[in-house]
C-alpha positions in Angstrom: 13.4 37.8 0.2 12.2 35.4 2.9 8.5 34.5 3.3 6.8 33.6 6.6 3.4 32.3 7.5 1.5 32.9 10.7 -0.8 29.9 11.5 -3.5 29.2 14.0 -2.9 25.9 15.8 -5.8 24.0 17.4 -4.2 24.4 20.9 -4.5 27.2 23.5 -1.6 29.5 22.4 -2.0 33.2 22.9 -0.1 34.1 19.8 -0.1 32.9 16.2 3.0 30.7 15.5 5.3 31.6 12.5 6.7 29.2 9.9 9.1 29.6 7.0 7.6 29.1 3.5 9.0 29.4 -0.1 8.0 32.1 -2.5 5.9 29.6 -4.5 4.0 28.6 -1.4 3.5 32.2 -0.4 1.9 32.9 -3.8 -0.3 29.8 -3.6 -1.4 30.0 0.1 -4.5 32.0 1.1 -5.9 32.8 4.5 -8.1 29.9 5.7 -6.2 27.0 3.9 -5.1 24.1 6.1 -1.4 23.3 6.3 0.4 20.5 8.2 3.1 21.9 10.5 5.6 20.4 13.0 5.2 21.7 16.5 7.1 20.8 19.6 9.6 17.9 19.4 7.8 15.5 17.2 4.1 16.4 16.9 2.4 17.4 13.6 -0.7 19.5 13.6 -3.2 20.7 11.1 -3.0 24.5 11.3 -4.9 27.3 9.5 -3.0 29.8 7.3 -3.6 33.2 8.9 -1.2 35.8 7.5 1.7 35.8 5.0 4.5 38.3 5.7 8.3 38.9 5.5 9.1 39.4 9.2 11.1 36.5 10.8 10.2 35.7 14.4 12.7 37.1 16.9 12.3 34.7 19.7 12.8 31.4 17.8 14.0 30.0 14.4 11.0 29.4 12.1 10.6 25.8 11.0 9.3 25.0 7.5 5.7 23.7 7.0 5.3 20.0 6.0 2.6 20.3 3.4 -0.4 22.3 2.1 -3.6 20.3 2.6 -6.1 22.3 0.6 -6.4 23.9 -2.8 -9.1 26.3 -1.6 -9.6 27.9 1.9 -11.8 25.8 4.2 -12.9 28.8 6.2 -14.1 32.2 5.0 -12.8 35.7 6.0 -16.0 36.7 7.6 -16.0 33.5 9.6 -12.4 34.2 10.8 -13.5 37.7 11.8 -16.2 36.2 13.9 -13.8 33.7 15.5 -11.4 36.6 16.4 -14.3 38.5 18.1 -15.2 35.3 20.1 -11.5 34.8 21.1 -11.1 38.4 22.2 -14.5 38.8 24.0 -14.5 35.5 25.8 -10.8 35.7 26.7 -9.6 32.5 25.0 -7.2 31.8 22.1 -8.1 31.6 18.4 -6.8 28.0 18.4 -9.5 27.0 21.0 -12.2 28.6 18.8 -10.8 26.7 15.8 -10.9 23.4 17.7 -14.5 24.0 18.7 -15.6 25.2 15.3 -14.1 22.7 12.8 -15.3 19.1 12.6 -12.6 16.7 14.0 -12.3 15.2 10.6 -10.9 18.5 9.2 -8.3 18.7 11.9 -5.8 16.0 10.9 -3.3 15.0 13.7 -0.3 12.9 13.7 -0.2 9.5 15.3 2.9 8.1 16.8 4.1 5.0 15.0 6.7 2.6 16.5 9.0 1.0 14.0 11.8 -1.6 14.6 15.3 -0.1 14.2 16.7 -2.4 11.5 20.3 -1.3 12.0 20.4 -2.0 15.8 21.8 -5.3 17.2 19.5 -6.3 20.0 20.3 -8.7 22.8 17.1 -10.2 24.0 18.6 -10.9 27.4 18.9 -7.1 28.1 15.1 -6.6 27.6 12.6 -6.6 30.4 9.4 -8.6 30.1 7.2 -5.8 28.9 10.0 -4.5 26.5 10.4 -8.0 25.1 6.6 -8.2 24.4 6.8 -5.1 22.2 10.0 -6.2 20.5 8.4 -9.6 19.8 5.3 -8.0 18.3 7.5 -6.0 15.9 9.0 -9.2 14.6 5.6 -10.1 13.1 4.4 -6.5 12.2 6.2 -3.8 10.4 4.9 -1.1 12.8 2.7 -0.6 15.9 0.5 2.3 16.9 0.4 3.6 20.5 -3.0 2.0 21.1 -1.6 -1.4 19.9 1.1 -1.2 22.6 -1.6 -0.4 25.2 -3.5 -3.6 24.3 -0.3 -5.7 24.1 0.8 -4.7 27.6 -2.7 -4.3 28.9 -1.9 -1.1 30.8 -2.4 2.6 30.2 1.1 4.0 31.2 3.2 2.6 28.4 5.4 5.7 27.6 8.2 4.8 30.1 8.5 1.4 28.4 8.5 2.9 24.9 11.1 5.5 26.0 13.4 2.8 27.4 13.2 0.9 24.1 14.0 4.1 22.1 17.0 4.8 24.4 18.3 1.2 23.9 18.0 1.8 20.1 15.5 -1.0 19.6 12.7 1.3 18.3 12.3 4.4 16.2 9.4 6.7 16.5 7.6 8.2 13.4 4.8 10.7 13.2 2.3 9.9 10.5 -0.6 12.1 9.2 -4.0 10.6 8.7 -6.8 12.2 6.7 -9.8 11.4 8.8 -12.7 12.4 6.5 -13.9 9.5 4.3 -16.5 10.3 1.6 -19.5 8.0 1.6 -19.4 6.0 -1.7 -22.5 4.2 -2.9 -22.1 1.2 -5.2 -23.9 1.4 -8.6 -24.1 -1.1 -11.4 -24.7 -0.9 -15.2 -24.5 -3.3 -18.2 -20.9 -3.7 -19.5 -20.3 -1.8 -22.8 -19.4 -5.1 -24.5 -23.1 -6.2 -24.3 -24.7 -3.0 -25.3 -25.4 -4.0 -28.9 -28.6 -5.9 -29.7 -26.8 -8.9 -31.1 -24.4 -9.4 -28.2 -27.2 -8.8 -25.7 -29.5 -11.5 -27.4 -26.5 -13.9 -27.4 -25.9 -13.2 -23.6 -29.5 -13.8 -22.6 -29.7 -17.1 -24.6 -26.5 -18.3 -22.8 -27.9 -17.3 -19.4 -31.2 -18.9 -20.2 -29.6 -22.3 -20.5 -27.0 -22.1 -17.7 -27.9 -19.4 -15.2 -31.6 -18.4 -14.9 -31.0 -16.4 -11.7 -28.4 -14.3 -13.4 -30.7 -13.8 -16.4 -33.4 -12.6 -14.0 -30.9 -10.0 -12.6 -30.2 -8.7 -16.2 -33.9 -8.4 -17.0 -34.6 -6.6 -13.7 -31.8 -4.2 -14.5 -33.5 -3.3 -17.8 -36.9 -2.8 -16.1 -35.4 -0.5 -13.5 -33.5 1.5 -16.0 -36.6 1.9 -18.2 -38.9 3.0 -15.3 -36.5 5.1 -13.1 -34.3 6.7 -15.8 -31.4 7.1 -13.3 -28.3 5.1 -12.1 -29.2 1.8 -10.4 -27.8 1.0 -6.9 -26.5 -2.6 -6.3 -28.7 -2.8 -3.2 -31.9 -1.8 -5.2 -31.1 -4.4 -7.9 -30.5 -7.1 -5.3 -33.8 -6.3 -3.6 -36.0 -6.1 -6.7 -34.5 -9.2 -8.4 -34.4 -11.2 -5.2 -30.9 -12.2 -6.1 -28.1 -12.4 -3.5 -25.1 -10.1 -3.7 -23.0 -13.2 -4.7 -24.9 -13.6 -7.9 -24.4 -9.9 -8.8 -20.7 -10.2 -8.0 -20.5 -13.2 -10.3 -21.9 -11.1 -13.1 -19.4 -8.4 -12.4 -16.5 -10.9 -12.3 -17.7 -12.2 -15.7 -17.6 -8.6 -17.1 -21.3 -8.8 -17.9 -22.1 -6.0 -15.4 -19.8 -3.1 -14.5 -19.8 -1.6 -11.0 -19.0 2.1 -10.2 -19.2 4.4 -7.2 -20.8 7.8 -6.7 -20.0 10.0 -3.7 -23.1 10.9 -1.7 -24.0 12.9 1.5 -24.6 10.8 4.6 -27.7 12.7 5.7 -30.3 12.6 3.0 -33.4 14.8 2.8 -36.6 13.0 3.6 -40.0 14.8 3.1 -42.3 16.2 0.5 -40.8 19.7 0.4 -43.8 21.2 -1.5 -46.3 22.0 1.3 -47.6 25.5 1.2 -46.8 27.6 4.3 -49.8 28.1 6.6 -52.1 31.1 6.5 -51.3 33.3 9.5 -53.9 34.4 12.0 -54.6 38.2 12.5 -52.4 38.3 15.6 -49.5 36.5 13.9 -49.8 38.8 10.8 -49.7 41.8 13.1 -46.6 40.4 14.8 -44.9 39.6 11.5 -45.5 43.2 10.3 -44.2 44.5 13.6 -41.0 42.4 13.2 -40.4 43.7 9.7 -41.0 47.3 10.8 -38.6 46.9 13.8 -35.9 45.4 11.4 -36.0 48.7 9.4 -34.4 50.5 12.3 -33.0 47.8 14.7 -30.8 44.9 13.6 -32.0 42.8 16.6 -35.7 42.2 17.5 -37.2 40.3 20.5 -40.4 38.4 19.9 -42.2 37.8 23.2 -45.0 35.3 22.3 -46.8 33.2 24.8 -46.5 29.4 24.6 -48.4 27.9 21.6 -48.9 31.4 20.0 -47.5 30.1 16.7 -44.1 31.7 16.7 -42.7 29.0 14.4 -45.1 29.9 11.6 -43.9 33.5 11.8 -40.3 32.3 11.6 -41.3 30.2 8.5 -42.6 33.3 6.7 -39.4 35.3 7.5 -37.3 32.3 6.3 -39.3 32.0 3.1 -38.7 35.7 2.4 -34.9 35.3 2.9 -34.6 32.1 0.8 -36.5 33.8 -2.0 -33.8 36.6 -1.9 -31.1 33.9 -2.3 -29.9 34.4 1.3 -28.8 31.8 3.9 -30.7 31.5 7.2 -29.5 30.1 10.5 -32.1 28.7 12.9 -30.6 28.1 16.4 -32.2 25.8 19.0 -31.1 25.2 22.5 -31.5 21.4 22.5 -30.9 18.6 20.0 -34.3 17.2 21.1 -36.1 20.1 19.4 -34.5 19.5 16.0 -36.5 16.3 15.5 -39.9 17.9 15.4 -38.8 21.1 13.7 -36.7 19.5 10.9 -39.8 17.5 9.7 -41.9 20.7 9.7 -39.4 22.8 7.8 -38.5 20.1 5.3 -42.2 19.9 4.4 -42.0 23.6 3.6 -38.5 24.1 2.1 -37.5 20.6 0.9 -33.8 19.8 0.6 -32.7 23.3 1.3 -32.7 22.3 5.0 -29.4 21.2 6.6 -29.0 20.0 10.2 -25.9 20.5 12.3 -25.3 19.3 15.9 -23.1 17.2 18.1 -25.1 13.9 17.7 -24.1 13.9 14.0 -21.0 12.0 13.2 -17.9 13.9 12.2 -18.2 12.9 8.6 -21.8 14.1 8.4 -20.8 17.5 9.8 -18.0 17.9 7.3 -20.6 17.4 4.5 -22.8 20.2 5.9 -19.6 22.4 6.3 -18.7 22.0 2.6 -22.3 22.4 1.3 -22.7 25.6 3.3 -19.3 27.1 2.3 -20.0 26.4 -1.3 -23.4 28.0 -0.9 -25.1 24.9 -2.3 -28.9 24.6 -2.7 -29.0 21.9 0.0 -27.7 24.1 2.8 -29.7 27.3 2.5 -31.4 26.9 5.9 -29.2 25.5 8.7 -30.9 24.2 11.8 -28.6 23.5 14.7 -27.5 23.8 18.3 -25.0 26.5 19.4 -22.1 25.0 17.5 -23.8 25.8 14.2 -23.0 29.4 14.8 -19.3 28.7 13.9 -20.0 27.4 10.4 -18.7 29.0 7.2 -21.7 31.1 6.1 -21.1 33.1 2.9 -24.4 34.9 2.4 -26.3 35.1 5.7 -29.6 37.1 5.7 -31.2 36.1 9.0 -30.5 34.4 12.3 -33.4 33.1 14.4 -32.5 32.3 18.1 -35.5 30.3 19.3 -36.1 29.9 23.1 -33.4 32.6 23.5 -33.6 32.5 27.3 -32.2 28.9 27.5 -29.0 28.5 29.5 -27.8 25.7 27.2 -26.9 28.4 24.7 -23.9 29.1 27.0 -20.9 26.9 26.5 -19.2 26.1 29.9 -16.4 23.6 29.0 -14.1 23.5 27.2 -13.2 27.0 25.9 -14.4 29.0 24.0 -17.0 29.7 26.7 -19.3 31.7 24.4 -23.0 32.5 24.6 -24.6 31.6 21.3 -27.3 34.2 21.6 -24.8 37.1 22.0 -22.4 35.6 19.5 -25.3 35.3 17.0 -26.0 39.0 17.3 -22.3 39.8 16.4 -22.3 37.2 13.5 -25.4 38.8 12.0 -23.8 42.2 12.4 -20.6 41.0 10.5 -22.9 39.7 7.6 -25.1 42.8 7.8 -28.0 40.4 8.5 -30.9 40.6 11.0 -31.4 38.7 14.3 -34.7 37.6 15.7 -34.8 36.4 19.3 -37.9 34.5 20.2 -39.2 33.2 23.6 -42.4 32.9 25.7 -40.2 33.8 28.7 -37.4 36.1 27.5 -34.2 36.3 29.6 -34.0 39.4 31.8 -31.0 40.6 29.7 -32.9 40.5 26.4 -36.1 42.0 27.8 -34.0 44.8 29.5 -32.3 45.6 26.2 -35.7 45.7 24.5 -37.1 48.0 27.2 -34.1 50.3 26.8 -34.7 50.6 23.1 -31.6 48.7 22.1 -33.6 45.9 20.5 -36.9 46.1 18.6 -39.8 44.5 20.5 -42.9 42.7 19.3 -45.5 40.9 21.5 -47.8 38.1 20.7 -50.2 37.8 23.6 -52.8 35.2 22.4 -52.4 31.5 21.6 -53.0 30.3 18.1 -56.8 29.9 17.3 -57.5 31.9 20.5 -57.0 28.7 22.6 -57.1 29.6 26.3 -53.9 29.6 28.4 -53.8 26.5 30.7 -55.5 26.6 34.1 -52.7 26.4 36.6 -53.4 25.1 40.1 -51.0 25.0 43.1 -51.2 21.9 45.3 -49.9 22.3 48.9 -47.8 19.2 49.7 -47.5 20.1 53.4 -51.2 20.0 53.8 -51.6 16.8 51.7 -49.0 14.9 53.8 -50.6 16.2 57.0 -54.0 14.9 55.9 -52.5 11.6 54.6 -53.7 12.3 51.0 -50.5 11.2 49.2 -49.7 8.0 47.4 -46.0 8.0 47.0 -45.1 11.4 45.5 -48.6 11.9 44.0 -51.2 14.0 45.8 -54.9 12.9 45.6 -55.6 16.0 43.4 -53.0 15.0 40.8 -54.2 11.3 40.7 -57.8 12.6 40.3 -56.8 14.9 37.3 -54.7 12.1 35.8 -57.5 9.6 35.9 -60.0 12.1 34.3 -57.5 13.0 31.6 -56.8 9.4 30.6 -60.5 8.5 30.6 -61.1 11.4 28.1 -58.4 9.9 25.9 -55.8 12.6 26.4 -52.1 12.4 27.3 -50.1 13.5 30.3 -46.6 15.0 30.9 -45.0 14.7 34.4 -42.0 16.9 35.0 -39.3 16.2 37.6 -35.9 17.9 37.0 -33.8 15.0 38.3 -32.9 11.8 36.6 -32.2 8.5 38.3 -34.3 6.8 40.9 -33.2 8.6 44.1 -30.5 11.3 44.6 -29.5 10.1 48.1 -29.1 6.6 49.6 -28.9 6.7 53.4 -28.4 4.2 56.2 -31.3 4.6 58.7 -29.1 3.2 61.5 -26.1 5.4 61.4 -27.1 8.1 58.8 -24.1 7.4 56.4 -24.7 8.0 52.7 -22.4 6.7 49.9 -20.3 9.5 48.4 -18.5 9.8 45.1 -14.7 9.2 45.6 -13.9 11.9 43.1 -16.5 14.6 43.8 -18.2 16.1 46.9 -21.6 14.7 46.1 -23.7 11.8 47.2 -24.2 9.1 44.6 -27.6 8.8 42.8 -29.3 5.5 42.7 -30.3 4.3 39.2 -32.7 1.3 39.6 -32.7 0.2 35.9 -29.0 -0.7 36.2 -29.1 -1.4 39.9 -26.1 0.9 40.4 -25.0 4.1 42.1 -23.8 6.9 39.8 -22.2 10.3 40.1 -23.8 12.8 37.8 -20.6 15.0 37.7 -17.8 12.6 36.8 -19.6 9.4 35.7 -18.2 7.2 38.5 -20.5 4.2 39.2 -20.6 1.2 41.4 -23.0 -1.7 42.1 -25.9 -0.8 44.5 -24.8 -1.6 48.1 -26.6 -4.3 50.0 -25.5 -3.1 53.4 -24.1 0.1 54.9 -20.3 0.6 54.4 -20.0 2.3 57.8 -22.0 0.2 60.2 -22.6 -3.0 58.2 -26.4 -3.0 58.7 -28.7 -3.7 55.7 -30.9 -0.7 56.6 -30.3 1.4 53.4 -33.2 3.7 52.5 -33.6 6.1 49.5 -34.3 9.8 50.0 -35.6 12.2 47.4 -36.9 11.1 44.0 -36.0 11.3 40.3 -37.7 10.5 37.0 -37.1 6.7 37.4 -39.0 6.6 40.7 -41.9 8.7 39.3 -42.1 6.3 36.3 -42.2 3.3 38.7 -45.0 4.9 40.8 -47.1 5.8 37.7 -46.9 2.2 36.5 -48.3 1.0 39.8 -51.0 3.7 39.8 -52.0 3.1 36.2 -50.9 -0.4 35.3 -52.9 -0.6 32.1 -51.4 2.6 30.6 -48.2 3.0 28.5 -45.6 5.0 30.4 -42.3 6.3 29.1 -39.4 8.3 30.4 -37.4 11.0 28.6 -34.1 12.0 30.2 -30.4 11.7 29.5 -30.4 8.0 30.3 -33.1 7.1 27.8 -32.0 9.4 24.9 -28.3 8.5 24.6 -28.4 7.1 21.1 -28.3 9.2 18.0 -32.0 8.8 17.4 -33.0 8.4 21.1 -35.0 11.7 21.2 -36.7 10.9 17.8 -38.0 7.5 18.9 -39.6 8.8 22.1 -41.1 12.0 20.5 -42.5 10.0 17.6 -44.1 7.4 19.9 -45.7 10.2 22.0 -47.0 12.0 18.9 -48.5 8.8 17.6 -50.2 8.3 21.0 -48.4 5.0 21.7 -47.5 6.6 25.1 -50.1 7.8 27.5 -47.9 9.3 30.2 -44.5 10.8 29.6 -42.2 11.4 32.6 -39.2 13.7 31.9 -36.6 16.3 32.9 -36.3 19.8 31.4 -35.8 18.2 27.9 -39.6 18.2 27.8 -40.0 21.9 28.5 -38.5 23.3 25.3 -40.9 24.2 22.5 -42.1 20.7 21.7 -45.6 20.6 20.2 -47.8 17.8 21.3 -51.4 18.0 20.2 -53.1 15.7 22.7 -51.6 16.7 26.0 -54.2 18.0 28.4 -52.5 17.7 31.7 -49.0 18.7 32.9 -47.9 17.8 36.4 -44.8 19.5 38.1 -43.9 17.0 40.8 -41.9 19.4 43.1 -41.4 23.1 42.3 -39.3 23.7 45.5 -36.0 22.1 44.4 -36.0 24.6 41.4 -36.6 27.7 43.6 -34.2 26.8 46.5 -31.1 26.8 44.3 -28.0 28.9 45.3 -27.8 31.1 42.3 -29.0 34.7 41.7 -30.9 33.5 38.6 -32.8 30.7 40.5 -36.1 32.6 40.5 -35.9 33.7 36.9 -35.0 30.2 35.8 -37.8 28.6 37.9 -40.3 31.0 36.3 -39.1 30.2 32.8 -39.0 26.4 33.4 -42.4 26.1 34.9 -44.0 28.4 32.3 -42.4 26.5 29.5 -43.5 23.1 30.8 -47.0 24.4 31.5 -47.1 25.6 27.8 -47.1 21.9 26.7 -50.7 21.6 27.9 -53.8 22.2 25.9 -52.3 23.3 22.6 -55.5 22.6 20.6 -59.1 23.6 21.3 -59.4 22.0 24.8 -58.1 24.1 27.7 -55.1 22.5 29.4 -54.6 21.9 33.1 -51.3 22.3 35.0 -50.8 21.1 38.6 -47.7 22.3 40.5 -47.0 20.4 43.7 -45.1 22.5 46.3 -44.5 23.0 50.0 -44.7 26.8 49.5 -47.8 27.7 47.4 -47.6 31.4 48.5 -44.1 31.9 47.0 -44.1 35.0 44.7 -42.7 33.1 41.7 -45.3 30.4 41.9 -48.1 33.0 42.1 -46.6 34.7 39.0 -46.4 31.4 37.1 -50.0 30.6 37.9 -51.2 34.0 36.6 -48.7 34.2 33.7 -47.4 37.5 35.1 -44.1 37.9 33.2 -43.9 41.7 33.6 -44.4 41.5 37.4 -41.7 38.8 37.6 -39.4 41.0 35.5 -40.0 44.1 37.6 -39.4 42.2 40.9 -36.2 40.4 39.6 -34.8 43.6 38.1 -35.3 45.4 41.5 -33.1 42.7 43.1 -30.5 42.9 40.3 -30.2 46.7 40.8 -29.9 46.3 44.5 -27.3 43.6 44.4 -25.4 44.7 41.3 -26.0 41.7 39.0 -26.5 41.3 35.2 -28.0 43.0 33.2 -27.1 46.1 35.3 -23.5 44.9 35.9 -21.5 42.5 33.8 -19.8 39.5 35.3 -16.5 37.7 34.8 -16.2 34.5 36.8 -12.7 33.2 37.5 -12.4 29.6 38.7 -9.2 28.1 40.0 -8.8 24.3 40.0 -6.2 22.0 41.6 -6.1 18.6 43.3 -4.5 20.1 46.4 -6.9 21.9 48.7 -4.2 24.2 50.3 -2.7 25.1 46.9 -6.1 26.2 45.6 -6.7 28.3 48.7 -3.3 30.1 48.5 -3.7 30.6 44.7 -7.2 32.0 45.0 -6.2 34.4 47.8 -3.3 35.7 45.7 -5.5 36.1 42.7 -8.3 37.9 44.6 -5.9 40.2 46.4 -4.4 41.3 43.0 -7.8 41.9 41.5 -8.9 43.9 44.6 -5.9 46.3 44.1 -7.5 47.2 40.7 -11.2 46.7 41.1 -11.7 47.4 44.8 -15.1 46.4 46.1 -16.3 44.9 42.8 -14.5 41.6 43.5 -16.4 38.9 45.3 -14.7 35.9 46.8 -12.7 33.7 46.7 -15.4 31.3 47.7 -15.9 27.5 47.3 -19.0 26.6 45.3 -21.7 24.4 46.8 -20.0 21.4 45.2 -16.3 22.3 45.8 -14.6 19.1 44.5 -15.4 17.7 41.1 -13.2 14.9 39.4 -10.7 15.1 42.2 -10.1 18.8 41.6 -11.0 21.5 44.2 -12.7 24.5 42.7 -12.7 28.1 44.1 -14.6 31.0 42.5 -13.9 34.7 42.2 -16.5 37.1 40.7 -15.5 40.4 39.1 -18.5 42.8 38.7 -18.1 45.4 35.9 -20.3 48.6 36.3 -21.9 50.0 33.1 -19.5 53.0 32.9 -16.4 50.8 33.2 -14.5 49.8 30.0 -15.0 46.1 29.4 -11.8 45.8 27.2 -9.6 47.6 29.8 -11.1 45.4 32.5 -10.1 42.3 30.5 -6.6 43.7 29.8 -6.1 44.2 33.6 -7.3 40.6 34.3 -5.0 39.1 31.6 -2.1 41.0 33.1 -2.9 39.6 36.6 -3.3 36.1 35.0 0.1 36.3 33.3 1.7 37.4 36.6 -0.1 34.5 38.3 1.3 31.9 35.8 4.8 33.3 36.3 4.7 32.3 40.0 6.3 28.8 40.1 4.1 27.4 42.9 0.9 28.4 41.0 1.8 27.0 37.6 0.0 23.8 38.2 -3.2 25.6 39.2 -5.7 25.7 36.3 -7.5 29.1 35.8 -10.7 29.4 33.9 -12.0 32.8 32.8 -15.7 32.8 32.1 -17.1 36.0 30.6 -20.8 36.8 31.0 -21.4 33.8 33.2 -25.2 33.7 32.7 
């Protein structure tokens, strides 16, 4: 009987690919093990074993697998079930979910190796210059990698050259597999067994006393450390305590006096006390906690609507404690990596080394360690804190998922696939594990609040701040009036400067919010009006003063700041608009004796970039912190009295049906950073339109009024949560091709969905990275089957791809585009 294995490959294939396996392999393999398989002409991929059966594929001859890479499955069955739901719901392939979920180090891939063909006779005269360079390099090296050839020829397009050499028989290509994960080994040292007896030890010390006093010092230090610490001694610790260089220790090892050995260790080590008692809850918090527990009895998902600084985290801590005592795992999701810094410290103080962190700023090897610890249900990974990717980890015994700041749009993955929404996928994951989900926010998304009001979710409110601290006093400053009366200094109104001066004199800190990085978003010639544009995207370049360059925030293109206009040649360039850099500059001029810092994507690029700024601000080394929306999310600063929103209008006037909801959330969240202890905070919002409904609702903290007004619009215009959305984006470098393709696609959709198809329409920025984008929206009424709708779209998509002219057009399907 023949045996076959269906595998999941980490590439966008709609079907599982089938390989031939032996009977022994069939008996050994389990779902979730990794296998190395050949695919295409010469590529080797790491695939996941999916299903073993006896049915040969009909469309192709099954190849055999190369090798089995694991003895145990690396993913769990429940995890695979969740991946299948994500692939089905978000209209992508299982391979794309696998690629997103597994750390790169677990997905081994082949690298092409160039080897000299020993049997071929080569006439050097027949080789071109670039071919000869490669041939010559192979005289000195046994093999070359593709990147070696790129550096030898100093050009990117090297495949034509390689192909010519293969055709001439000079080269042979090989595919080699590389295991990418390297365990971290720490070097330890102990006394060699030969010197363990008292007599030999005495003899050794006498010898060293005469000839090598430093080496003797090392031996004595080793004894002292072993006696006091009762644990293996690291080479680094011995070197530090004895004051000896590593060369002296190496000499002792070479003489077989000391013996070195290695112990594998995790890269991310727990730091903290881990024995702090959880805080006593206030009456309001206790009531909310009891409300959540009651809601969980009947509803698997509960929404906690607690105002900013109401102490939601302490309620989470009590729920986590309960689950950990039951021996369950807990997943704590956060929208931003920036938040993990503060939170990890707090949770480690409570739960010690049970806390594991998982997000994209961690290296691939660090993520593999968390993966293994979690899969094996180890003590050091009972509570996982992470951004949206943590949702795809191999949980084995999940009891609770907390989605903090559940309204955040960064929970939605936009590129590449799978384009999942972590909040919605978390609800499904909890359901698979028969666990509970708690959604928490001071400004819940309309979708979650709507589900709670319909009775689909449990609902608990926390209306007062911790210790009954007053909500901040919010004041709207009319910029039009201030400019008219000439009461502005740069972008600061006299009212804001007055409040800042008072706050600083009282010894408090200030946060200034401007949701644009860089110095100025537009550089314009005052003579002819020309503005430098990105060559790859339809946007003007942003001026970054600290590097004196113009940058595109979409594709990363940059150039040196121009000294004169490219169109008319005049040196009359002026900047329009303002970003965080410009605000930082102006603050330094207004308050030269104060410490000012900036927190945006430019200043937090390193692995510990967030940590450094947040720690400095907490320790009051910074008086004024200027930042983008990174500042708005759940950070807890005890000494901030004033928050200034530099310009509210660019949030409100955004071409998106969620603009008003997002503006309310953003402004309320940033306002919540003020006055979190016993002194009432102050928030100043600068705007040209102080009578705007949203600004009035922010200033009175009127969430319910905002919800009612926005829901009214959503009913009228048929947008989520009343209707579901699937956004279809077509991309191609040729403008006419995109137009034709989008018209064909929309026409096909209209035949099925009639008036519920909007578009095709170019977005406000229609060209990004030299590709023209065109969008089509499909609205799905509540009574329409979602799965049937997706089936119809996939059929149209398959027909579209079968049209020869449209094959080069990239189609992106984005489900629940909110």
